[in-house]
Phi, psi and omega in degrees: 000147183241145173261131178241138173227160172234131182244133168279131176235156180255350179213184180284134184286145178285160173291328178297323186289320180295312184295325173302317185293325179292315179300333182272001173097013175267152177233146184292120183260327185194162172224135185241129175250153165210168183200161175283144182262118178278346178255165184262038172294137178297141181296150179290149172276135174258147174250108182248131176238150181286134180296131179300150180294132179101359177241160173213166176292139172292160183305330182269005184056019184270348186178201183243142172228162184293137173263124178302310187295317176295326181286336171299309182294318178304309186305312182294313179298317178290323171299326179291317179293327179298326187269016176065024176294143174292154180291348180280333173286319181297312173312309178300323183287319178295325175290327177299324185279356179084004180286151179228165171286171186296339177273359182088005182268157177291149183295139173230158181310323188262000183286115183288146177269000000 
């Protein structure tokens, strides 16, 4: 597992700062640049989609990989639906097992996966 941090900086980092981070075990993973826009070009439209339940962004940010915790929830829910359990019982079982939705809410029969 990798730990990542994002730091906001107000000036150029010094060599000493960078070397201290390396000494602490950090490796440089990305550089993000920004600048003021001087002309009135329209901002590019970004297309953001919600990541499907059961998946997450891969550590290299190049695609999606399974989210083990969410896959466990899907497995429990699908198994119960296949057994013709009512959705209220599926939600109750997920809550009994301590699972919450992505928003941290308890499961309900109408909570979408």
